[in-house]
C-alpha positions in Angstrom: 63.9 111.8 70.2 61.6 114.9 69.5 62.1 116.4 73.1 65.7 115.7 72.4 65.4 118.0 69.2 64.0 120.7 70.9 66.2 120.7 73.5 69.1 121.0 70.9 67.2 124.2 69.2 66.7 125.8 72.5 70.4 125.5 73.3 71.4 126.8 69.8 68.9 129.8 70.1 70.3 130.7 73.5 74.0 130.6 72.1 72.5 132.7 69.0 71.5 135.6 71.6 74.2 135.3 73.6 76.5 135.9 70.5 74.5 138.6 69.3 74.5 140.8 72.5 78.0 140.5 72.7 78.5 141.9 69.5 75.8 144.8 70.1 77.8 145.7 73.3 81.0 145.8 71.3 79.6 148.3 68.9 78.1 150.2 71.5 81.3 150.5 73.1 82.7 151.7 69.7 80.1 154.2 68.6 77.9 155.5 71.6 80.7 157.3 73.4 81.1 159.8 70.1 77.4 160.1 69.9 77.0 161.1 73.4 79.7 163.5 73.1 78.1 165.1 70.3 74.5 165.4 72.0 76.7 167.2 74.8 78.4 169.5 72.7 75.3 170.4 70.7 73.4 171.2 74.1 76.0 173.2 75.3 76.4 175.4 72.0 72.3 175.9 72.5 72.6 177.0 75.6 75.0 179.6 74.8 73.3 181.1 71.8 70.0 181.4 74.1 72.3 183.5 76.6 72.8 187.1 75.4 75.0 189.0 78.1 74.4 193.0 77.8 77.7 194.9 77.0 79.7 196.6 79.8 82.9 198.5 79.7 86.1 197.4 81.6 89.3 199.1 82.4 92.4 196.7 81.9 95.9 198.2 82.3 94.6 201.7 81.6 92.8 200.8 78.7 89.0 201.1 78.3 87.4 198.8 76.0 84.1 197.7 75.2 83.7 193.9 75.8 81.3 191.2 75.7 82.2 189.8 79.1 82.8 186.0 80.1 79.5 184.1 80.7 79.2 182.9 84.5 77.0 180.0 84.7 75.9 178.0 87.4 76.2 174.4 86.4 73.1 172.3 87.4 72.7 168.2 87.2 71.1 167.3 83.8 67.9 165.5 84.1 69.4 163.3 81.3 71.2 160.3 82.2 73.4 160.4 79.1 75.0 164.0 80.0 76.9 164.8 83.2 77.5 168.6 84.0 80.1 169.8 81.5 81.6 173.5 80.4 80.2 174.7 77.1 82.4 173.5 74.0 82.1 176.8 72.1 84.1 179.9 73.0 81.8 182.4 75.4 83.2 185.3 73.6 85.4 186.3 70.6 89.0 186.5 71.7 89.0 189.5 69.0 87.0 191.6 71.4 89.7 192.0 74.2 92.8 193.7 74.3 95.7 191.7 72.8 96.8 190.9 76.6 93.7 189.5 77.7 93.1 187.6 74.3 96.4 186.0 74.6 95.4 184.8 78.3 92.0 183.8 77.1 93.1 181.8 73.9 95.8 179.8 76.2 93.5 178.7 78.7 90.6 177.9 76.3 92.1 174.4 75.0 92.8 173.3 78.7 89.0 173.7 79.7 88.3 172.1 76.1 90.3 169.0 77.0 88.7 168.6 80.4 85.4 169.3 79.0 86.0 166.1 76.7 87.6 163.9 79.4 84.4 164.7 81.7 82.1 164.0 78.8 83.8 160.8 77.4 83.8 159.3 81.2 80.2 160.4 81.5 79.2 158.7 78.1 81.3 155.5 79.3 79.5 155.5 82.7 76.1 155.7 81.2 76.8 153.0 78.8 78.0 150.6 81.7 75.0 151.2 83.9 72.0 151.4 81.7 73.2 149.4 78.3 76.2 147.2 79.1 75.6 145.8 83.0 71.7 144.4 82.1 73.4 142.6 78.9 76.5 141.1 80.9 73.8 139.8 83.4 71.8 138.5 80.9 74.7 136.7 79.2 76.0 135.7 82.6 72.5 134.0 83.2 72.8 132.1 80.0 76.2 130.8 80.0 76.2 130.2 83.9 73.1 127.8 83.9 75.0 124.8 85.1 75.1 125.1 88.9 77.1 122.9 90.9 76.1 119.5 92.0 77.0 116.3 93.7 77.8 113.3 91.6 75.9 111.2 94.4 74.7 111.5 97.9 76.3 108.5 99.5 80.1 108.0 99.8 82.3 105.6 101.5 84.8 106.7 103.9 87.5 106.1 101.9 86.1 108.2 98.7 86.6 111.8 98.1 83.5 113.8 97.6 83.3 115.1 94.0 81.5 118.2 93.2 80.6 118.8 89.7 81.1 122.8 89.5 79.0 123.2 86.0 80.1 126.5 84.5 81.6 128.0 87.5 85.4 128.4 88.6 86.6 127.8 92.1 87.5 131.3 92.8 83.7 132.4 91.9 82.1 130.4 94.7 82.2 130.1 98.6 82.3 126.4 99.7 81.1 125.5 103.2 81.4 122.3 104.5 79.5 121.3 107.9 79.0 118.1 110.3 76.3 118.4 113.1 76.4 122.4 112.5 80.3 122.6 112.9 82.5 123.8 110.0 84.8 120.9 108.8 88.3 121.6 108.2 89.3 120.0 104.8 91.6 119.7 101.9 90.2 120.7 98.7 91.3 121.1 94.8 89.8 121.3 91.2 90.3 118.2 89.1 88.9 118.3 85.7 86.3 121.0 86.1 85.1 119.3 89.3 85.8 120.1 93.2 87.4 117.4 94.9 87.4 117.3 98.6 89.5 115.0 100.8 88.5 113.2 103.9 89.3 115.4 107.1 92.0 114.4 109.4 89.6 114.2 112.4 86.9 112.3 109.9 83.9 111.1 111.5 81.3 109.1 109.4 77.7 110.4 109.5 75.6 113.0 107.9 77.6 116.2 106.2 75.8 119.2 104.8 77.6 121.0 101.6 76.8 124.5 100.6 77.9 126.6 97.9 77.1 130.4 97.1 78.2 132.5 94.0 80.9 135.0 95.6 79.5 138.0 93.8 75.7 137.5 94.4 75.7 135.6 97.7 73.3 133.4 95.6 72.8 129.9 96.8 73.8 127.7 94.0 73.9 124.2 96.0 72.5 123.1 99.1 72.6 119.4 100.0 72.9 116.9 102.7 74.9 113.9 102.0 76.1 110.5 103.7 79.7 110.0 104.1 81.4 106.9 105.8 77.9 105.1 107.1 78.3 102.4 104.6 81.3 100.2 103.6 82.0 97.5 101.3 85.4 95.9 100.8 87.0 93.1 98.9 89.9 91.4 100.1 91.7 91.8 96.8 91.3 94.4 93.8 92.2 91.8 91.4 91.1 88.3 91.0 92.2 85.5 88.9 88.9 83.8 87.0 87.1 81.3 89.2 88.6 82.7 92.3 86.1 83.2 95.3 86.1 86.9 96.4 85.5 87.5 100.2 83.4 90.7 100.9 83.1 92.4 104.1 80.5 95.2 105.0 79.8 97.5 108.0 76.7 99.7 108.4 76.8 103.1 110.7 74.0 105.7 111.4 74.0 109.4 110.5 75.8 110.0 114.2 78.5 107.1 113.3 77.4 104.5 115.7 77.3 100.8 114.7 74.0 99.1 113.0 73.3 95.6 113.2 70.1 95.1 112.0 70.1 96.8 108.6 68.6 94.9 105.5 71.7 94.6 103.0 71.1 94.0 99.5 74.5 93.4 97.1 74.0 93.7 93.5 77.3 92.5 91.2 77.4 93.0 87.6 80.0 91.8 85.2 81.3 93.2 82.0 78.7 91.0 80.0 76.0 92.8 82.4 75.2 89.3 83.9 74.2 90.3 87.6 74.1 88.4 90.7 72.1 89.5 93.7 73.2 88.7 97.6 71.1 90.0 100.6 70.6 89.6 104.1 67.0 88.4 103.8 68.1 85.3 101.7 71.0 84.7 104.1 73.8 85.3 101.3 74.9 88.0 103.4 75.5 87.1 107.0 75.6 89.1 109.8 78.2 88.3 112.6 77.5 87.7 116.0 80.6 90.0 117.2 78.7 93.3 116.0 76.7 93.2 118.8 79.1 93.3 121.3 80.6 96.5 120.0 84.3 95.2 120.6 87.5 94.3 119.1 87.2 91.9 116.4 88.6 91.2 113.0 85.4 89.7 111.7 83.3 91.9 109.9 79.9 93.0 110.9 78.5 91.6 107.7 80.2 89.1 105.1 79.4 87.4 102.1 81.4 85.3 99.4 81.1 85.4 95.4 83.0 83.3 93.1 83.8 85.8 90.0 83.5 84.6 86.4 85.0 86.1 83.2 88.0 88.5 83.2 86.6 92.3 83.5 85.6 94.9 85.7 82.8 94.0 88.2 80.7 96.7 89.2 78.9 96.4 93.0 76.2 98.3 94.2 75.3 98.0 98.1 72.2 99.2 99.5 71.1 99.3 103.4 67.8 99.9 104.8 68.0 101.3 108.2 65.6 103.2 110.6 67.0 106.2 109.6 67.0 105.7 105.7 67.9 104.2 102.8 72.0 104.4 101.7 73.7 103.0 98.6 77.5 103.2 97.9 79.3 101.6 94.7 82.4 100.3 93.9 84.3 97.7 91.7 86.9 95.1 91.4 88.7 93.7 88.1 89.0 90.0 87.0 92.0 89.1 84.8 93.1 85.7 83.5 96.6 86.1 84.6 98.3 88.8 86.7 101.9 89.1 87.8 101.3 89.7 91.4 98.7 88.2 93.8 98.0 90.6 96.5 95.6 89.9 99.3 94.9 92.1 102.5 93.6 90.8 105.5 92.4 93.5 108.3 89.1 94.7 110.1 86.6 96.1 107.9 85.3 98.6 111.0 88.0 100.1 113.1 86.2 100.6 116.3 86.9 100.8 119.1 89.7 102.7 118.9 92.7 100.3 119.6 95.5 98.6 117.6 94.4 96.7 114.5 96.6 94.3 112.9 97.0 94.2 109.0 98.4 91.4 107.0 99.9 91.1 103.3 99.7 88.1 101.7 101.8 88.3 98.0 102.2 85.6 95.7 104.6 86.2 93.1 103.9 84.7 89.5 107.2 86.2 88.0 110.7 87.5 89.0 110.9 90.6 91.1 113.4 92.5 93.2 112.5 96.0 94.8 110.3 97.7 96.8 106.6 97.3 97.9 104.7 100.4 98.9 101.1 100.7 100.2 100.0 104.3 101.0 97.1 104.8 103.5 95.2 107.8 104.6 97.3 110.3 106.8 94.6 109.5 109.6 95.9 106.3 110.0 99.6 105.6 111.7 101.5 102.3 110.6 103.2 100.8 113.6 106.1 98.1 113.0 107.6 96.3 115.8 111.7 96.4 115.3 113.8 93.6 116.1 114.6 95.1 119.7 111.0 95.6 120.2 110.8 99.2 119.8 107.6 100.8 117.9 108.4 102.4 114.5 105.4 104.5 113.3 104.9 105.6 109.9 102.2 106.8 107.5 102.9 104.5 104.5 104.2 100.7 104.6 107.3 100.1 102.8 108.8 96.7 102.5 112.6 96.7 101.7 114.4 94.5 99.2 112.1 91.8 98.3 113.5 89.3 96.2 
């Protein structure tokens, strides 16, 4: 409790500092340009007073007059960061000392020089403020606000899952994302959803180890550099929704980081219902069975690992499957639902492991508990192709299953 209170106080202090610096920076923008300009004017006038040119005689349009000649100054870079080389603001000589024709030209040109000097001084002071005052404040505020770096929601994903990256306080356009597998960049589709980066499974997806690198686009600073496992551990249920008291059939598969089958893994499955009651199944206890077909590495509809579990009360059941192999320990999570009644009971029967690369049958069993007339649509990832055999024996290939006119 005390630790949580200290964290709250620290967060409030940082927020106060950030707001204070923002206010100070706004005040600086409003007042510092005028102060810098006043300093420039004062310095220029002091320089003029210190310079006293000797009188000379000039002949202008046949008339002779004794005048104080305009001062020719060699402008040098000031050592002060708040000032840039500018023209003096005070007049170099009184216009009354010149003949009328010269005075007119002098008076007309003076405002233009003064305006240029004003613009130069304001630009100089603004540049100074940004470089010396505002930039450090912006950097400090950014470090406070963007203290939450991107992070992976977990480090083990099933093949059917999308990769979700919490962006923290960053936006997608502020970062550079790199996803590699075995040293090669992976082409993928990505989008932002609820302040998270969601990466879809590549079309040429291969299970194994992946590496995710995220950098700050401005500073090139590494924000996230992490390995994760994608598709090496899978658990499927024959139904997504069960009735109370039904027997759930669970099919599992394990691959290594290269995507090769593993048949000697130690599996443990934890199932927790809505009431937090837990059940445990494992290969050690024999409640998870390893089928002999796994060793053949050949076509089969039997899963490499399978188990059965009788569901109880209605609610959502959470599953956590852990596999221990020679290469490490992997964990994935999934869930299914139990209801007292459902309008349709849908069961999918197919292979859990799609290897070798041949055609695999998929069977749907649908039990209708109420009247229905319409279409049934089953969408699948675009890396799979559905092939239907038509009445004339031709193959009809699709990316989704549609059954028309079901009554």
